[in-house]
N, C-alpha and C positions, 0 to 999 in steps of 0.2 A: 814846392809844397812841403811844409814841415808837418809831419804826421805825429800827433800826440802819442805817448807811449801806450795808453790804454786803448786807443783806436788801433794802433799797430798790432796789439795783442789780439784784438777782435778780428782783424783782417787775417792774421795768422790762423786763428781758430776756424774762420769761415773757409779758408783755403784747404785746411786739413779735412774739414767735413766734405768739401767738394771732391776731394780725392776719393773718399769712400763712395760718394754718390756716383761719380763718373765711372768708377770701376764696376759698380752694379748695373749701370745703364747699358752696358754692352749686351746683356741678356736678361732683361727684366722678367722673362718667363720663368727664370729659375728662383725668383724671389719668393720667400714665404710671406704671404699677405694675410693679415687678420683684420676683422671688423671691430672697431671700438663701439660703434652703433650704426644705425642705418646710414649708408653712403659715407661713412667716415672710416677711412682705412688707415692702417699703420703697417709698415714693413720693417723687416730687420734692418734695413738701411736707415730709416728714421732713427732707430735706437742707436745704431753704430755711429752715425754722424753726430748725434747728440753727445754720446760718450766722448767722441774725439774733441768736440768743442769744449766740453766741461773740463777735460784733462788739460787742455792748453790754458784755459782761464784760471783753473785752480792752481796750476803750477806757478803762474805769474802772480796770482792774487788769492792766496789760500783763505783769507778771511772774508772774501766777498761772498755774498749770498747768490743763489741761483733760483730763477723761476723759468722752468723749461716745459715745453709742451708734453713730452713723453714721461719724464721723471718727476714733474711737478715742482714743488717748492723744497729747497734744501732746509735742513734742520735749523740753520741759523737765520732763516728769513723771518724777520719781524719788523714792526714799525720803526724801531730804533736803528735798524741796519742802514748805514749810509750808502752802501754800494750793492746794487742788485743787477745781475746780468739777466736779461730777458731774452729767451732763445726759442726760435723755431728752426729745428735742424733741416727740415725739408717742407717748405710751404708749397703746397701743390702736389701732395702725394698721389692723388687720383690721376693727375696729369702724368706724373712720373711712371706709374705702373702701367699706363697705356702707351708710353713712349711719346707722349705729346710734350714737346720741348718748352714748357712754360712752368718753371718751378725755381725755387731759390732757397738760399740759406739766409736767415735773418737773425742778427744779434744786436742788442742794444744794451747800453749801460744806463741804469737809473741811479742818480745820486741825490739823496734827500728828497725823493719824490719827483725829480726832474730828469728827463732823458737828456743825457749830455754827449753820448757817443752812439753812432749807428753805422751798421754795415748791412747791406743787402747785396748778396752775391749770386749772380745767375751763372751757373757753371756751364750751361750749354752755349752761351755766347761770350763767356769770359768777361761779362759786364760787372764791374765792381763799383757799386754805389756807396759812398761814404759821407759822413757828416759829423762835425763836432759843433757843439752849441756855441754860437757866436762867431763861427769861422767859415760858414758857408757849406754848400753841398757839392759833391764832386762825382763824376763818372769817369773811371779810369784816370784819375788825377786832373781832369779838366773840369772847370767850374760849370755848374748847370744852374738853370733858372726855370721857373714855371713858365708855361706858355703865355703868349701875349694876347690871345683872343679875348675880347671883352664881352662878347654876346654869346649867351648859351645856345642860341640858334646856330652858331658856327662851331660849337664845341663838340669834341669827341670825349665821351664820358665812359669811364669804367665802372663796373659794378660786380656784385656777386649774387647768385641766386641762392635761396634757401636750399640746403641739401641734407641737413640732419633732421630738422623739425619742419615737417610739411605744413604745420598749422599756420605758418607765416606766409604761405604761398599766395593766398588770395590778396593779402595786403601788398605783397611784392608785385603782383600783377597790376595793381592800381598804380604803384610807383613806376613800374615799367611803362605803362601807358602814358602817364604824365611826362616822363622824361623822353620817351620816344617821340612824342608830339612836339617837344620843345627844343631838343638838341639835334645836332647834325648826325650823330650816330652813337649807339650804345654797344659796349663790348664787355664780354664776360670771360676773361682769359683763365681764371681759376686759381690765382695765387695773389692774395690781397697785398702782401708785403711788396711784391713786384709791381702790382698796380700802383701803389703809392709811390714807389721809386719812379715809375713812368710819369706820374703827375709832376714829380720834382724835376724831371728831365724835359718836360714839355711834350712828351709823346702822347699823353692823355691830358686833357684840359681840366678834368675833374673826376671825382670818384665818390661813390656812395655804397654803403653796405651795412646791414644790420647783423647783430649776433656774432661779432668777431671777438677774439680773445686778445689779451695784452700782447702775446707774442706775435700775433698777426699785424699789430698796429705800431708797436713801440719804435722800431727802427725806421719804418717808412714815414711815420709822422714827423720825426726830426728832419729827415731828408726834405720833406715838403716845406716845412717852415724855414729851414735854412736856405732853401731855393727861392724864397720870397712868397710862398703860398700860405694858405690858412688851413687848419684842421680843426674840426669841432664836432659836436653832436648834431643831430638833425635840427636842433634849435639854434645851433651856432655856438653852444657853450663849450668850455674847455675841459670838462670832466669826461672825456670820451674814452680814455685808456681802459678803464675797468667797466664802463657801461657797455662798450662794444658796438654802439651805433655811431657810424663815422661818416662824415662828409669831408672832402678835401678838394682843393683846387687853387687856382690863382685867385687873388682877392675878389675880383668882380664875378668870376664864375662861381666861387664859393657862395657869395651872398645870393646869387640867383638860384642856386641849388637849395639854399635854406628857404627862400621864398616859396619854392615849388614843393618842398618835401617836409616842411616843419609840422604839418598836420599828422605826420606819421611818427613823430617823436614819442 
């Protein structure tokens, strides 16, 4: 497997962040935790991991722009910038601070508006998910494909509950009821980037969530499409990255999710 230089740099950055995360995971009780808003936590580890990622990326590509969860947009981020790194240093912070082993590092490269490189790294399992546009998706350098189930009644579906804005809870409960009645099982592990990686690997057959940010979606969406799946809005449209309402799955499961959930678009 020939790894493109930009993807190789992203892998190096993800592993550097994972070193920070793993070191802190030995005693999470010592971490300084602050609230950004209701049920939205950030730790010193999020910030240190993000700094580690940006240092690796900026050393290799000093002219590239950055869009990161904790530090936001770099000064050179604008519409004309050809290369933008989209970073979530620790997706699943709430899981992390509770010692629940479901979190990851997510790094994607957007070039002229298109996601071309993706890394989602799970440091607890040493699972490295990677993708380059047009070259397929991989888990630990082995090719992965979306699941083969074609009926949503047989499908295991991932999702995320509202946790910042509780105004969306009633709508979510309606979606939860519809999907529970129609699929084989619903799971809410708590790290959207990793959920999307699981769709790419066939561990989940589909995924839906509202209110996500670009850094939650960017890397995982390329993994899914390069693994033969589809990603879109609740109506099935392609402008999901900045809208934040996302469906993903194998083509047949994706279309069945759209049929069930398009009313919530």
